C-alpha positions in Angstrom: 48.2 -70.2 -146.5 47.3 -66.9 -144.7 45.3 -66.2 -141.6 43.1 -63.6 -139.9 43.3 -63.1 -136.2 40.2 -61.5 -134.9 41.3 -58.9 -132.3 38.9 -56.0 -132.6 36.5 -56.9 -129.8 35.9 -54.7 -126.8 36.8 -57.5 -124.4 34.3 -56.4 -121.8 34.6 -59.8 -119.9 38.2 -59.0 -119.3 37.6 -55.8 -117.4 39.3 -54.0 -115.7 42.2 -54.8 -117.9 40.3 -53.9 -121.1 39.3 -50.5 -119.7 42.8 -49.4 -120.7 44.1 -52.1 -123.1 42.9 -54.3 -125.9 42.2 -58.0 -124.9 44.8 -59.0 -127.5 47.5 -57.7 -125.2 46.4 -59.6 -122.1 49.5 -61.5 -120.8 49.7 -65.2 -120.1 53.1 -66.2 -118.6 55.0 -63.3 -120.1 53.5 -63.4 -123.6 50.4 -61.6 -124.9 47.5 -63.5 -126.4 48.4 -62.0 -129.7 52.0 -63.1 -129.6 51.0 -66.6 -128.5 48.6 -67.0 -131.4 51.1 -65.5 -133.9 53.6 -68.1 -132.7 51.0 -70.8 -132.8 50.3 -70.1 -136.4 54.0 -70.1 -137.1 54.2 -73.6 -135.6 51.6 -74.6 -138.1 53.5 -73.1 -141.0 51.6 -69.8 -141.3 53.7 -66.7 -141.2 51.5 -64.2 -143.1 48.5 -62.9 -141.4 46.2 -59.9 -140.9 44.9 -58.7 -137.5 41.7 -56.6 -137.2 41.8 -53.8 -134.7 39.2 -51.5 -133.0 39.6 -51.2 -129.2 42.9 -49.3 -128.4 44.1 -50.1 -132.0 47.4 -48.1 -131.6 48.5 -50.4 -128.7 48.2 -53.5 -130.9 49.9 -51.8 -133.9 52.7 -50.6 -131.7 53.2 -54.1 -130.2 53.4 -55.6 -133.6 55.8 -53.0 -134.9 58.0 -53.0 -131.8 58.4 -56.8 -132.0 58.7 -57.0 -135.8 55.6 -59.2 -135.9 57.3 -61.8 -133.7 58.9 -63.1 -136.9 55.7 -63.0 -139.0 54.5 -60.6 -141.7 51.5 -59.0 -140.2 49.0 -56.6 -141.9 46.3 -54.6 -140.2 42.6 -54.3 -140.9 41.5 -51.1 -139.3 38.0 -51.1 -137.8 38.6 -48.0 -135.6 35.4 -46.3 -136.9 33.1 -49.3 -136.0 33.6 -52.8 -134.7 32.2 -55.2 -137.3 32.0 -58.5 -135.4 33.4 -61.7 -136.9 31.6 -61.7 -140.2 31.9 -58.0 -141.0 35.5 -58.1 -139.9 36.2 -60.9 -142.3 34.4 -59.2 -145.1 36.5 -56.0 -144.6 39.7 -58.1 -144.7 38.7 -60.0 -147.9 41.2 -58.1 -150.0 44.0 -59.8 -148.1 43.0 -63.3 -149.3 42.4 -62.5 -153.0 45.1 -64.9 -154.2 44.4 -67.7 -151.7 42.2 -70.7 -152.1 41.6 -71.1 -148.4 42.6 -69.3 -145.2 42.5 -69.6 -141.4 40.4 -67.4 -139.1 40.9 -67.5 -135.3 39.9 -65.5 -132.2 42.7 -63.8 -130.4 41.4 -64.9 -127.0 41.4 -68.6 -127.7 44.6 -70.6 -126.8 44.8 -74.1 -128.1 47.1 -77.0 -129.1 44.7 -78.0 -131.9 46.6 -79.7 -134.7 45.8 -77.1 -137.3 47.8 -78.8 -140.1 45.5 -81.8 -139.7 42.4 -79.6 -139.8 43.7 -77.9 -143.0 44.4 -81.3 -144.5 40.9 -82.4 -143.8 39.6 -79.2 -145.4 41.7 -79.7 -148.5 40.7 -83.4 -148.8 37.0 -82.8 -148.5 36.8 -79.3 -150.0 33.8 -77.9 -148.0 33.0 -74.2 -148.0 34.4 -74.1 -144.4 35.8 -76.4 -141.7 35.0 -75.4 -138.1 37.0 -76.5 -135.1 34.7 -78.2 -132.5 34.9 -80.1 -129.3 32.7 -82.2 -127.0 32.9 -79.7 -124.1 29.8 -78.4 -122.3 28.4 -75.1 -123.5 25.1 -73.2 -123.7 25.5 -72.7 -127.5 26.1 -75.5 -129.9 26.7 -76.2 -133.6 24.5 -79.0 -134.8 25.9 -81.6 -137.3 24.3 -84.6 -139.1 25.7 -88.1 -139.3 27.9 -87.0 -142.2 29.5 -84.3 -140.2 27.6 -81.6 -142.2 26.6 -78.4 -140.3 22.8 -78.2 -140.0 22.2 -75.5 -137.5 22.9 -73.7 -134.2 21.1 -73.9 -130.8 21.2 -72.0 -127.6 20.2 -74.5 -124.9 19.4 -71.8 -122.4 16.9 -69.9 -124.6 16.1 -72.8 -127.0 16.7 -70.4 -129.9 17.6 -72.3 -133.1 19.1 -71.1 -136.4 19.9 -72.7 -139.8 18.6 -75.6 -141.7 17.4 -77.2 -138.5 14.5 -74.8 -138.4 12.8 -77.0 -141.0 13.6 -80.3 -139.3 11.1 -82.5 -137.5 11.6 -83.3 -133.9 12.7 -86.8 -134.9 15.3 -85.4 -137.3 16.6 -83.1 -134.6 17.2 -86.0 -132.3 19.6 -87.5 -134.8 21.8 -84.4 -134.8 25.1 -84.2 -132.9 25.8 -81.0 -130.8 29.3 -79.7 -130.6 30.9 -76.6 -129.1 32.6 -74.2 -131.5 36.3 -73.3 -130.8 36.4 -70.1 -132.7 38.8 -71.4 -135.4 37.9 -71.8 -139.0 39.5 -72.9 -142.3 37.4 -71.2 -145.0 37.4 -71.4 -148.8 37.7 -67.9 -150.4 34.6 -68.6 -152.5 32.6 -67.6 -149.4 33.2 -63.9 -150.2 30.9 -64.3 -153.2 28.2 -65.9 -151.1 28.0 -63.5 -148.1 24.8 -61.4 -148.4 25.1 -59.6 -145.0 26.6 -56.2 -144.8 28.1 -54.0 -142.1 28.2 -55.6 -138.6 27.3 -59.3 -138.5 28.5 -62.7 -137.2 30.2 -65.4 -139.2 27.9 -67.9 -137.5 25.0 -66.2 -139.0 26.7 -66.4 -142.4 27.1 -70.2 -141.9 23.5 -70.5 -140.8 22.3 -68.8 -144.0 24.6 -71.0 -146.2 24.5 -74.4 -144.6 21.3 -75.5 -146.4 23.0 -75.3 -149.8 26.7 -75.6 -149.0 28.8 -78.1 -147.1 30.3 -76.8 -143.9 32.1 -79.5 -141.8 33.4 -79.9 -138.3 36.9 -80.9 -137.1 36.7 -82.5 -133.7 39.8 -81.7 -131.6 38.5 -82.8 -128.2 41.8 -84.4 -127.4 43.8 -81.1 -127.5 44.0 -78.2 -125.1 41.6 -75.3 -125.6 40.8 -72.3 -123.3 38.8 -69.1 -123.9 40.9 -66.5 -122.1 37.9 -64.1 -122.0 37.7 -63.5 -118.2 40.4 -62.6 -115.6 40.2 -65.9 -113.9 40.8 -67.7 -117.2 44.2 -66.0 -117.4 45.3 -67.9 -114.2 43.9 -71.1 -115.6 45.7 -70.5 -118.9 49.0 -69.9 -117.1 48.7 -73.5 -115.8 48.4 -74.9 -119.3 50.4 -72.7 -121.6 54.0 -71.9 -120.7 
């Protein structure tokens, strides 16, 4: 199995570091976020991956080349001209997964001990279009699942905005849904590339919202594992207390 690490974002929450560097090269206990996630994938048996780049792309490419991919075979998806967000970034890298049945996608600024092999096993056993890593943590934005663990929608609890199949639900039906926070890690079947209708810059969440009415997208709950979004300077200090 192959993977995509999403590393093209501007990382504005990590300023001032990201005024001069890509967020992928932020350091936690002597290792960059990119190196940590490359090594995490290695621990899960994945040694071939592609990294998308936009913000200070040469720094990321140089780090990969200087360190020989930290032992993995790493390709580059160049978004220097325009950052494409998660959906557009995946679509641009679709060529890399042509011979695969499924693949992994993860955000470079998420560090976790999620048992990815178990998540992949669930995905292979149930054969949904995608399996999304989720936890019970508090958030302002949630994915909504029914009693069968099927994705039905998305909700922003601060603005009350909703997306997906849930828009057609009654209030009683909505009360039966289970809200989970998304961890930024996906296992996706390659047939998704024939189903994506969006073009250019777009979010993978919006792709899922447009497809969840007619296709099965499941959750994988890993609330018992470590997870931290290293998106802000203070999160680096917290991450250093968890990942050594």
